[in-house]
Backbone as a printed PyTorch tensor [residue, N CA C, xyz], in Angstrom:
tensor([[[  3.7910,  12.6930,  -3.1980],
         [  2.7280,  12.4870,  -2.1270],
         [  3.0480,  11.3290,  -1.0690]],

        [[  2.9590,  11.7060,   0.0720],
         [  3.4040,  10.9040,   0.9450],
         [  2.6390,   9.3260,   1.0050]],

        [[  1.4290,   9.3230,   0.5470],
         [  0.5790,   8.1480,   0.5190],
         [  1.2090,   7.2730,  -0.6330]],

        [[  1.8370,   7.8310,  -1.6710],
         [  2.3550,   6.8950,  -2.8360],
         [  3.6680,   6.4890,  -2.3650]],

        [[  4.3880,   7.2580,  -1.7100],
         [  5.8570,   7.0330,  -1.3420],
         [  5.9090,   5.9590,  -0.0510]],

        [[  4.9000,   6.1120,   0.7690],
         [  4.9150,   5.1530,   1.8680],
         [  3.4760,   4.4590,   2.1600]],

        [[  3.1110,   3.4750,   1.3210],
         [  1.6650,   2.9620,   1.5060],
         [  1.4480,   2.4340,   2.7900]],

        [[  2.4700,   1.8670,   3.2790],
         [  2.4440,   1.3360,   4.6070],
         [  1.7380,   2.3840,   5.8590]],

        [[  2.2430,   3.6470,   5.5720],
         [  1.8190,   4.7190,   6.3410],
         [  0.3190,   4.8200,   6.2560]],

        [[ -0.1320,   4.9410,   4.9930],
         [ -1.3870,   5.2750,   4.4830],
         [ -2.3600,   3.9130,   5.1270]],

        [[ -1.9430,   2.7900,   4.9310],
         [ -2.6870,   1.6920,   5.4890],
         [ -2.7510,   1.7410,   6.8820]],

        [[ -1.6330,   2.0480,   7.6690],
         [ -1.4620,   2.2400,   9.0700],
         [ -2.5410,   3.1930,   9.5750]],

        [[ -2.6100,   4.3000,   8.8390],
         [ -3.6630,   5.3550,   9.0090],
         [ -4.9910,   4.9010,   9.1440]],

        [[ -5.1370,   4.2500,   8.0710],
         [ -6.5910,   3.7360,   7.7060],
         [ -6.9740,   2.6560,   9.1160]],

        [[ -5.9480,   1.8480,   9.3890],
         [ -6.2670,   1.0110,  10.3990],
         [ -6.4120,   1.7830,  11.8170]],

        [[ -5.6790,   2.6910,  11.8770],
         [ -5.7600,   3.5000,  13.0570],
         [ -7.1790,   4.2070,  13.2730]],

        [[ -7.7090,   4.6770,  12.2540],
         [ -8.9640,   5.2210,  12.2280],
         [-10.2100,   4.1510,  12.5520]],

        [[ -9.9550,   2.9350,  11.8430],
         [-10.7630,   1.9390,  12.1530],
         [-10.9150,   1.4580,  13.3910]],

        [[ -9.6760,   1.2250,  13.9880],
         [ -9.6560,   0.7250,  15.2720],
         [-10.0800,   1.7350,  16.4590]],

        [[ -9.9450,   2.8080,  16.1070],
         [-10.1980,   3.8560,  17.1210],
         [-11.6870,   4.4790,  17.1050]],

        [[-12.2830,   4.2920,  15.7610],
         [-13.5880,   4.8110,  15.3180],
         [-14.6420,   3.8360,  15.5930]],

        [[-14.4760,   2.4950,  15.2690],
         [-15.4700,   1.5430,  15.3110],
         [-15.0790,   0.1950,  15.8920]],

        [[-14.4740,   0.1460,  17.2090],
         [-13.9080,  -1.0490,  17.7270],
         [-15.1560,  -2.0130,  17.8810]],

        [[-16.3300,  -1.5910,  18.1850],
         [-17.3350,  -2.6920,  18.3450],
         [-17.6710,  -3.4600,  17.1030]],

        [[-17.6820,  -2.5650,  16.0550],
         [-18.0150,  -3.2230,  14.6230],
         [-16.7270,  -4.0850,  14.2920]],

        [[-15.5300,  -3.5800,  14.6040],
         [-14.4170,  -4.5040,  14.3960],
         [-14.3770,  -5.7710,  15.2580]],

        [[-15.0090,  -6.0200,  16.3290],
         [-15.2500,  -7.2640,  16.9780],
         [-16.3500,  -8.0680,  16.9350]],

        [[-17.4120,  -7.2510,  16.4560],
         [-18.8520,  -7.9510,  16.5930],
         [-19.4040,  -8.0990,  15.1990]],

        [[-19.0890,  -7.1690,  14.1790],
         [-19.9400,  -7.1620,  12.9930],
         [-18.9860,  -7.9200,  11.9120]],

        [[-19.8400,  -8.5970,  11.0450],
         [-19.1940,  -9.4010,  10.0460],
         [-18.2280,  -8.5260,   9.1460]],

        [[-19.0020,  -7.3450,   8.6470],
         [-18.1020,  -6.4590,   7.9260],
         [-16.8370,  -5.9270,   8.4830]],

        [[-16.7820,  -5.8030,   9.7300],
         [-15.7000,  -5.3200,  10.4990],
         [-14.5790,  -6.5300,  10.3580]],

        [[-15.2290,  -7.5630,  10.4840],
         [-14.1920,  -8.8520,  10.5090],
         [-13.5580,  -8.9410,   9.1450]],

        [[-14.3150,  -8.9160,   7.9730],
         [-13.9430,  -8.9310,   6.7650],
         [-12.9550,  -7.8790,   6.5030]],

        [[-13.0980,  -6.6040,   7.0040],
         [-12.3640,  -5.5260,   6.8820],
         [-11.0570,  -5.6300,   7.5040]],

        [[-11.0240,  -6.2570,   8.6940],
         [ -9.8360,  -6.5630,   9.3690],
         [ -8.9960,  -7.6000,   8.6900]],

        [[ -9.6850,  -8.4530,   8.0740],
         [ -8.8500,  -9.7040,   7.3030],
         [ -8.2360,  -8.8590,   6.2080]],

        [[ -8.9500,  -7.9710,   5.4250],
         [ -8.4530,  -7.4690,   4.1240],
         [ -7.1430,  -6.5500,   4.5010]],

        [[ -7.1750,  -5.8970,   5.7460],
         [ -6.1950,  -5.1010,   6.2840],
         [ -4.9650,  -5.8510,   6.4840]],

        [[ -5.2490,  -6.8990,   7.2620],
         [ -4.1070,  -7.6180,   7.6250],
         [ -3.3270,  -8.2150,   6.0910]],

        [[ -4.2330,  -8.7650,   5.3090],
         [ -3.6930,  -9.3960,   4.1850],
         [ -2.8530,  -8.3370,   3.3780]],

        [[ -3.3500,  -7.1620,   3.3710],
         [ -2.5210,  -6.0340,   2.5250],
         [ -1.4080,  -5.8910,   3.4700]],

        [[ -1.2650,  -5.7840,   4.7290],
         [  0.1340,  -5.5860,   5.3550],
         [  0.9840,  -6.7870,   5.1230]],

        [[  0.4010,  -7.7970,   4.8800],
         [  1.4810,  -8.9960,   4.6260],
         [  1.9700,  -9.0100,   3.2190]],

        [[  1.4310,  -8.3580,   2.2860],
         [  1.9590,  -8.3000,   1.0220],
         [  2.7020,  -7.2650,   0.5970]],

        [[  2.6520,  -6.0520,   1.4000],
         [  3.2710,  -4.7290,   1.2210],
         [  4.8430,  -4.8440,   1.2460]],

        [[  5.3120,  -5.3940,   2.3110],
         [  6.7450,  -5.5260,   2.5160],
         [  7.5020,  -6.4110,   1.3090]],

        [[  6.8160,  -7.1150,   0.5410],
         [  7.3750,  -7.8610,  -0.5270],
         [  7.4250,  -7.0140,  -1.6740]],

        [[  6.8110,  -5.8220,  -1.9710],
         [  6.7260,  -5.1030,  -3.0070],
         [  8.0340,  -4.4060,  -3.1230]],

        [[  8.7930,  -4.3560,  -4.3520],
         [  9.8080,  -3.7790,  -4.6200],
         [  9.6120,  -2.2470,  -5.0410]],

        [[ 10.5290,  -1.2040,  -4.2740],
         [ 10.4220,   0.1780,  -4.5780],
         [ 10.7640,   0.5440,  -6.0750]]])
């Protein structure tokens, strides 16, 4: 399954949906801000994981 083999692609897809679907929420809403922080935190740790 592509999601399991490449988690960065999966998270990137979620980010793509979020940024294109709810841009106002990401910039004005508290939930959107927390979601964006969670997303960036995940992207920070993924490259350090060993295959």
